[in-house]
C-alpha positions in Angstrom: 0.2 0.1 -0.3 2.7 2.4 1.1 4.4 1.8 -2.7 1.5 2.4 -4.2 1.0 5.8 -2.9 4.5 6.5 -3.6 4.0 5.8 -7.0 0.5 7.9 -7.2 2.1 10.7 -5.4 5.3 10.8 -7.7 3.1 10.4 -10.7 0.8 13.4 -9.5 3.9 15.5 -9.0 5.7 14.9 -12.0 2.4 15.8 -13.8 1.4 19.0 -12.0 5.4 19.9 -12.9 4.6 19.8 -16.4 1.1 21.4 -16.1 2.6 24.2 -14.0 4.7 25.5 -17.2 1.7 25.7 -19.5 0.5 28.9 -21.2 1.8 31.4 -23.9 4.8 33.1 -23.2 5.8 36.8 -24.8 8.8 39.5 -24.8 8.7 40.6 -21.0 9.0 44.2 -22.5 7.4 46.6 -24.6 8.7 44.6 -28.1 7.7 45.8 -31.8 9.0 42.2 -32.8 9.5 39.0 -31.0 8.7 35.7 -30.0 5.3 34.0 -28.7 5.6 30.3 -27.5 2.6 28.5 -26.3 2.9 25.7 -24.2 -0.1 23.3 -23.8 -0.6 19.6 -22.9 2.7 18.7 -24.1 2.3 20.4 -27.6 4.2 23.6 -28.7 3.6 26.8 -30.9 6.5 28.9 -31.6 5.5 32.2 -33.7 7.6 35.3 -34.5 6.0 38.8 -35.0 6.9 42.2 -35.8 5.5 45.3 -36.5 7.5 46.3 -39.6 6.1 46.0 -43.3 7.7 45.0 -46.0 6.3 45.8 -49.6 7.9 43.8 -52.6 8.0 45.6 -56.0 4.1 44.5 -56.7 2.9 46.1 -53.2 2.4 42.6 -51.8 3.3 42.1 -48.5 6.2 40.0 -47.7 6.0 37.2 -45.0 9.1 38.0 -42.8 9.0 34.6 -41.1 7.9 32.0 -43.6 9.0 28.9 -41.4 6.8 30.2 -38.5 4.8 29.3 -36.8 6.5 26.2 -35.8 4.9 23.1 -34.1 6.1 20.0 -32.0 6.1 18.4 -28.8 7.7 19.4 -25.8 9.1 17.3 -22.8 10.3 18.6 -19.2 13.3 17.6 -17.4 14.0 19.5 -14.7 13.9 23.2 -15.6 14.6 22.3 -19.4 12.0 22.1 -22.0 12.9 20.3 -24.7 11.0 21.0 -27.9 11.0 18.7 -30.8 10.0 20.2 -34.1 7.3 18.3 -36.1 8.6 17.1 -39.2 12.2 16.4 -38.2 13.6 19.5 -37.9 16.2 20.4 -34.9 15.5 20.1 -31.4 15.6 23.5 -29.4 16.2 23.4 -25.8 14.8 26.4 -23.4 14.9 26.5 -20.0 12.3 27.8 -16.8 13.3 29.9 -14.5 11.0 31.5 -12.1 11.7 35.4 -10.7 9.4 37.8 -8.9 7.0 35.2 -9.3 6.8 35.3 -12.9 7.8 32.1 -15.1 10.5 32.9 -17.5 11.1 30.7 -20.9 15.2 31.1 -21.7 17.5 30.5 -24.5 20.9 29.1 -23.6 22.3 32.3 -23.7 20.2 33.8 -22.0 20.7 31.8 -19.4 24.4 32.0 -19.6 24.3 36.1 -19.7 21.9 35.5 -16.3 24.6 33.4 -14.7 27.4 35.9 -15.6 25.5 39.0 -14.5 23.1 37.6 -12.0 20.9 40.1 -14.3 17.7 38.5 -16.1 17.2 40.4 -19.8 14.7 43.3 -20.0 12.8 41.2 -22.9 13.0 37.5 -21.6 9.9 35.4 -22.6 7.7 35.7 -19.6 4.6 33.8 -19.3 1.4 35.7 -19.8 -0.6 36.4 -16.5 -4.0 36.8 -16.0 -5.2 39.8 -14.0 -7.0 38.8 -10.7 -10.6 38.8 -10.6 
């Protein structure tokens, strides 16, 4: 009975850990271009945006990010979020960190900068929070 309870508790903790990072992450600053990452039920959608409009010689708006949005599945190991892109594309690893009550989703370079300076970047991806009712 005790072993069964330990297994159930461990499984619940694992599932809770996975659910805890779900949400949509945007730059943590006012940004006119950037990334948006949505994590939900083991799937992700990674999109890019900009307010800049480029028009070709024929007057057609040019898609500046033709390879986006990217989609796939993600797994969590500790603070690492491993994103496996659909279609056999490369794997990306990002890192979740909590800072001042916010969840941050950081690249390897952002983690290295934080470890070196002790400061988080101003525009690191931050999970969208809903206002309290």
